[in-house]
Kinemage of the C-alpha trace (Angstrom):
@kinemage 1
@onewidth
@group {chain A} dominant
@subgroup {mainchain}
@vectorlist {calphas} color= white
{ca met a 1} P 41.096 -60.934 -33.355
{ca thr a 2} L 43.122 -63.963 -31.985
{ca asp a 3} L 43.092 -65.706 -28.932
{ca val a 4} L 46.642 -64.435 -27.955
{ca thr a 5} L 45.335 -61.105 -28.863
{ca ala a 6} L 42.125 -60.769 -26.913
{ca arg a 7} L 43.559 -62.581 -23.804
{ca thr a 8} L 46.526 -60.247 -23.873
{ca thr a 9} L 44.328 -56.754 -23.925
{ca thr a 10} L 42.145 -58.148 -21.849
{ca ala a 11} L 44.913 -58.581 -19.370
{ca lys a 12} L 46.235 -54.532 -19.840
{ca met a 13} L 42.390 -53.466 -19.692
{ca met a 14} L 41.047 -55.358 -16.799
{ca lys a 15} L 43.395 -56.113 -14.350
{ca pro a 16} L 47.470 -55.818 -15.489
{ca arg a 17} L 49.426 -58.531 -14.329
{ca pro a 18} L 52.632 -57.387 -12.492
{ca pro a 19} L 56.008 -58.405 -13.169
{ca ala a 20} L 56.759 -59.835 -10.140
{ca arg a 21} L 55.397 -61.998 -7.191
{ca arg a 22} L 56.182 -61.942 -3.261
{ca glu a 23} L 55.685 -64.863 -0.979
{ca arg a 24} L 52.150 -64.216 1.369
{ca asn a 25} L 52.266 -64.766 4.828
{ca pro a 26} L 50.907 -68.104 5.916
{ca arg a 27} L 47.084 -68.847 6.302
{ca gly a 28} L 45.047 -68.182 9.843
{ca glu a 29} L 44.738 -65.471 11.623
{ca gly a 30} L 47.021 -63.675 9.093
{ca glu a 31} L 44.962 -64.592 6.779
{ca arg a 32} L 41.866 -63.033 8.213
{ca leu a 33} L 43.591 -59.916 8.937
{ca arg a 34} L 44.465 -59.471 5.587
{ca arg a 35} L 40.785 -59.617 4.142
{ca glu a 36} L 40.027 -56.981 6.911
{ca leu a 37} L 42.642 -55.144 5.135
{ca leu a 38} L 41.453 -55.611 1.827
{ca val a 39} L 37.615 -54.983 2.395
{ca ser a 40} L 38.802 -51.421 4.390
{ca ala a 41} L 40.761 -50.443 1.130
{ca leu a 42} L 37.780 -51.022 -1.043
{ca gly a 43} L 35.392 -49.521 1.410
{ca leu a 44} L 37.933 -46.062 0.912
{ca leu a 45} L 38.487 -46.491 -2.706
{ca ser a 46} L 35.200 -46.440 -3.151
{ca glu a 47} L 34.426 -43.300 -1.473
{ca ala a 48} L 37.756 -41.293 -2.625
{ca lys a 49} L 37.450 -39.339 -5.658
{ca his a 50} L 40.912 -40.713 -6.782
{ca pro a 51} L 42.612 -43.777 -5.589
{ca asp a 52} L 45.980 -41.794 -5.165
{ca asp a 53} L 43.772 -40.394 -2.322
{ca val a 54} L 43.803 -43.764 -0.627
{ca ser a 55} L 47.269 -44.173 1.942
{ca ile a 56} L 48.167 -47.169 3.335
{ca arg a 57} L 47.829 -45.837 6.889
{ca ala a 58} L 44.652 -44.518 6.478
{ca ile a 59} L 43.484 -48.361 5.414
{ca ala a 60} L 45.395 -49.682 8.241
{ca arg a 61} L 43.269 -47.194 10.528
{ca his a 62} L 39.760 -48.249 9.044
{ca thr a 63} L 41.013 -51.843 9.800
{ca gly a 64} L 41.446 -50.635 13.672
{ca val a 65} L 45.313 -51.871 13.250
{ca ser a 66} L 49.166 -49.978 13.053
{ca pro a 67} L 50.432 -49.515 9.614
{ca thr a 68} L 53.317 -51.588 10.298
{ca ala a 69} L 50.605 -54.592 10.611
{ca ala a 70} L 49.970 -53.982 7.472
{ca tyr a 71} L 53.247 -54.102 5.770
{ca arg a 72} L 53.329 -57.479 7.189
{ca his a 73} L 50.679 -58.571 4.580
{ca phe a 74} L 51.403 -56.691 1.821
{ca val a 75} L 54.804 -55.178 0.080
{ca asp a 76} L 53.275 -51.612 0.349
{ca arg a 77} L 50.345 -49.626 -0.541
{ca asp a 78} L 50.177 -50.405 -4.157
{ca asp a 79} L 50.520 -53.570 -3.227
{ca leu a 80} L 47.309 -53.651 -1.096
{ca val a 81} L 45.073 -51.596 -3.441
{ca tyr a 82} L 46.183 -54.278 -6.469
{ca ala a 83} L 44.834 -56.778 -4.220
{ca ala a 84} L 41.730 -55.189 -3.321
{ca ile a 85} L 40.889 -54.638 -6.732
{ca gly a 86} L 41.003 -58.357 -7.009
{ca leu a 87} L 38.347 -58.681 -4.005
{ca ala a 88} L 35.924 -55.746 -6.403
{ca phe a 89} L 36.309 -58.356 -9.615
{ca glu a 90} L 35.384 -61.356 -7.391
{ca glu a 91} L 31.841 -59.315 -6.012
{ca phe a 92} L 31.766 -57.957 -9.471
{ca thr a 93} L 31.744 -61.306 -10.781
{ca asp a 94} L 30.011 -63.179 -8.603
{ca ala a 95} L 26.974 -60.727 -9.178
{ca leu a 96} L 27.026 -61.607 -12.990
{ca ala a 97} L 27.096 -65.412 -12.399
{ca ala a 98} L 24.496 -65.243 -9.889
{ca glu a 99} L 22.017 -63.468 -12.105
{ca val a 100} L 23.025 -65.687 -15.222
{ca ala a 101} L 22.421 -68.424 -13.145
{ca thr a 102} L 18.477 -67.856 -13.380
{ca ala a 103} L 18.674 -67.804 -17.643
{ca thr a 104} L 16.795 -70.368 -19.593
{ca asp a 105} L 18.876 -70.066 -22.971
{ca pro a 106} L 21.970 -67.735 -24.158
{ca phe a 107} L 20.101 -64.803 -25.215
{ca asp a 108} L 18.196 -64.447 -21.839
{ca ala a 109} L 21.767 -65.601 -20.547
{ca leu a 110} L 23.333 -62.397 -22.348
{ca ala a 111} L 20.736 -60.118 -21.182
{ca ala a 112} L 20.791 -61.390 -17.590
{ca ala a 113} L 24.606 -60.473 -17.485
{ca gly a 114} L 23.361 -57.049 -18.761
{ca arg a 115} L 20.932 -56.502 -16.058
{ca ala a 116} L 23.369 -57.722 -13.680
{ca tyr a 117} L 26.132 -55.337 -14.872
{ca arg a 118} L 23.666 -52.478 -14.838
{ca thr a 119} L 22.721 -53.072 -11.325
{ca tyr a 120} L 26.153 -53.314 -9.716
{ca ala a 121} L 26.976 -50.333 -11.725
{ca leu a 122} L 24.286 -48.022 -10.401
{ca glu a 123} L 23.991 -49.243 -7.135
{ca glu a 124} L 27.469 -49.559 -6.327
{ca arg a 125} L 29.054 -46.909 -8.404
{ca gly a 126} L 32.069 -46.184 -6.159
{ca arg a 127} L 33.269 -49.768 -6.681
{ca tyr a 128} L 32.708 -49.727 -10.147
{ca arg a 129} L 34.640 -46.685 -10.529
{ca val a 130} L 37.328 -48.548 -8.859
{ca leu a 131} L 36.813 -51.399 -11.447
{ca phe a 132} L 36.855 -49.329 -14.529
{ca ser a 133} L 36.829 -45.567 -14.400
{ca asn a 134} L 40.011 -44.583 -12.316
{ca pro a 135} L 43.220 -46.114 -13.628
{ca met a 136} L 45.185 -48.018 -10.854
{ca pro a 137} L 49.324 -48.541 -10.394
{ca cys a 138} L 50.428 -51.993 -11.507
{ca pro a 139} L 53.013 -52.917 -8.633
{ca asp a 140} L 56.517 -54.050 -9.879
{ca ala a 141} L 55.745 -57.135 -6.838
{ca thr a 142} L 52.995 -57.832 -5.446
{ca thr a 143} L 51.424 -60.395 -2.712
{ca ala a 144} L 48.201 -60.762 -4.939
{ca thr a 145} L 46.809 -64.588 -5.208
{ca asp a 146} L 46.686 -65.943 -8.478
{ca asp a 147} L 42.759 -65.710 -7.966
{ca glu a 148} L 42.951 -62.057 -7.072
{ca ile a 149} L 45.209 -61.176 -10.469
{ca glu a 150} L 43.257 -63.513 -12.611
{ca val a 151} L 39.604 -62.522 -11.790
{ca gly a 152} L 39.208 -59.756 -14.117
{ca glu a 153} L 40.454 -62.053 -16.837
{ca met a 154} L 38.129 -64.578 -15.899
{ca ala a 155} L 34.808 -61.872 -15.959
{ca phe a 156} L 35.981 -60.972 -19.630
{ca glu a 157} L 36.226 -64.486 -20.638
{ca met a 158} L 32.579 -65.402 -19.216
{ca leu a 159} L 31.041 -62.426 -21.593
{ca val a 160} L 32.965 -63.855 -24.418
{ca gly a 161} L 31.433 -67.453 -23.482
{ca leu a 162} L 27.987 -65.884 -23.226
{ca val a 163} L 28.343 -64.256 -26.491
{ca gln a 164} L 29.880 -67.672 -28.255
{ca ala a 165} L 26.500 -69.170 -27.149
{ca cys a 166} L 24.435 -66.947 -28.744
{ca leu a 167} L 26.567 -67.459 -31.632
{ca asp a 168} L 25.936 -71.002 -31.439
{ca ala a 169} L 22.673 -70.806 -31.150
{ca gly a 170} L 22.008 -68.664 -34.350
{ca ala a 171} L 22.515 -65.045 -33.366
{ca pro a 172} L 22.222 -63.057 -36.603
{ca ala a 173} L 26.179 -61.952 -35.882
{ca ala a 174} L 27.385 -65.447 -36.327
{ca ala a 175} L 26.889 -64.663 -40.098
{ca thr a 176} L 29.248 -61.560 -40.249
{ca gly a 177} L 32.310 -64.049 -39.043
{ca ala a 178} L 33.114 -61.957 -36.116
{ca thr a 179} L 34.447 -63.238 -33.568
{ca ala a 180} L 33.014 -63.769 -29.518
{ca glu a 181} L 36.250 -61.978 -28.483
{ca tyr a 182} L 35.465 -58.867 -31.248
{ca leu a 183} L 31.488 -59.023 -30.027
{ca ala a 184} L 32.517 -59.429 -26.162
{ca phe a 185} L 34.490 -56.018 -26.831
{ca gln a 186} L 31.815 -54.401 -28.176
{ca met a 187} L 29.157 -55.364 -25.993
{ca trp a 188} L 31.237 -54.291 -22.992
{ca ala a 189} L 31.915 -50.916 -24.650
{ca trp a 190} L 28.144 -50.380 -24.951
{ca ile a 191} L 26.992 -51.222 -21.650
{ca his a 192} L 30.046 -49.247 -20.252
{ca gly a 193} L 28.948 -45.981 -22.088
{ca ile a 194} L 25.319 -46.960 -20.822
{ca val a 195} L 25.965 -46.832 -17.034
{ca asp a 196} L 29.241 -44.720 -17.112
{ca leu a 197} L 27.574 -41.878 -18.427
{ca arg a 198} L 24.428 -41.826 -16.155
{ca ile a 199} L 27.356 -42.294 -13.255
{ca thr a 200} L 28.897 -39.035 -14.152
{ca his a 201} L 25.520 -37.408 -15.684
{ca pro a 202} L 23.236 -38.047 -12.957
{ca asp a 203} L 20.914 -34.607 -14.051
{ca gln a 204} L 21.027 -35.835 -17.894
{ca glu a 205} L 17.176 -37.419 -18.704
{ca trp a 206} L 18.683 -40.344 -19.936
{ca pro a 207} L 16.398 -42.966 -21.956
{ca asp a 208} L 15.638 -46.061 -20.076
{ca ala a 209} L 18.847 -48.285 -19.327
{ca ala a 210} L 17.577 -51.612 -19.666
{ca gln a 211} L 16.004 -50.703 -23.435
{ca met a 212} L 19.144 -49.404 -24.578
{ca phe a 213} L 21.038 -52.631 -23.971
{ca asp a 214} L 18.367 -54.448 -25.582
{ca asp a 215} L 18.682 -52.462 -28.525
{ca ala a 216} L 22.529 -52.811 -28.155
{ca gln a 217} L 22.203 -56.519 -27.935
{ca arg a 218} L 20.038 -56.295 -31.035
{ca ala a 219} L 22.562 -54.093 -33.165
{ca leu a 220} L 25.207 -56.127 -32.229
{ca gly a 221} L 23.541 -59.457 -33.737
{ca leu a 222} L 23.381 -60.875 -30.475
{ca ala a 223} L 19.523 -61.198 -29.883
{ca arg a 224} L 17.131 -64.259 -30.530
{ca pro a 225} L 16.945 -64.541 -34.398
{ca ala a 226} L 13.342 -64.108 -35.257
């Protein structure tokens, strides 16, 4: 997979980039209210069975303002939801980065990212569903910041970097010629399956999640070489 293909695929899978942007309101008190609206939206989305069940009126009411106040900061409901997803990705990426920071080598770092991913998914099931399980609309115009738009791509790029570090450190997969981008997609698919099946089928007697991730890391040739 080429770098261009990887970036294009990631943008579509993680958080689609909108075709147009609208200028946001000035910073200050308005910025604080905008953040509160995003937090409310994310909370309601995490509790809803489907994102379409969350209206801008409900978000405004949860925040303690009128829908008119919400429209001062966002083009429409889809724009608000799109930016709220960026906030969720920010939390998710920060959780991964904090765990990775404690690692002692590339292989421990990839394992640490896996632990953080599992912990976030199983402890924040609603937010995880918002990020990876429920379809979200890509608005025609958005007030989202560049960070809110790109943070999903940044999360995947972090994973690519962790995989590349393992390859550079002599991981068995290096001998196969597979790229870090391809292996990162593989790792993502494995770990998403591990946690998503637990979320959607909680009554199943699943094997230990940590052991399954360790096995996936070995199977993909990304474990510490013997």
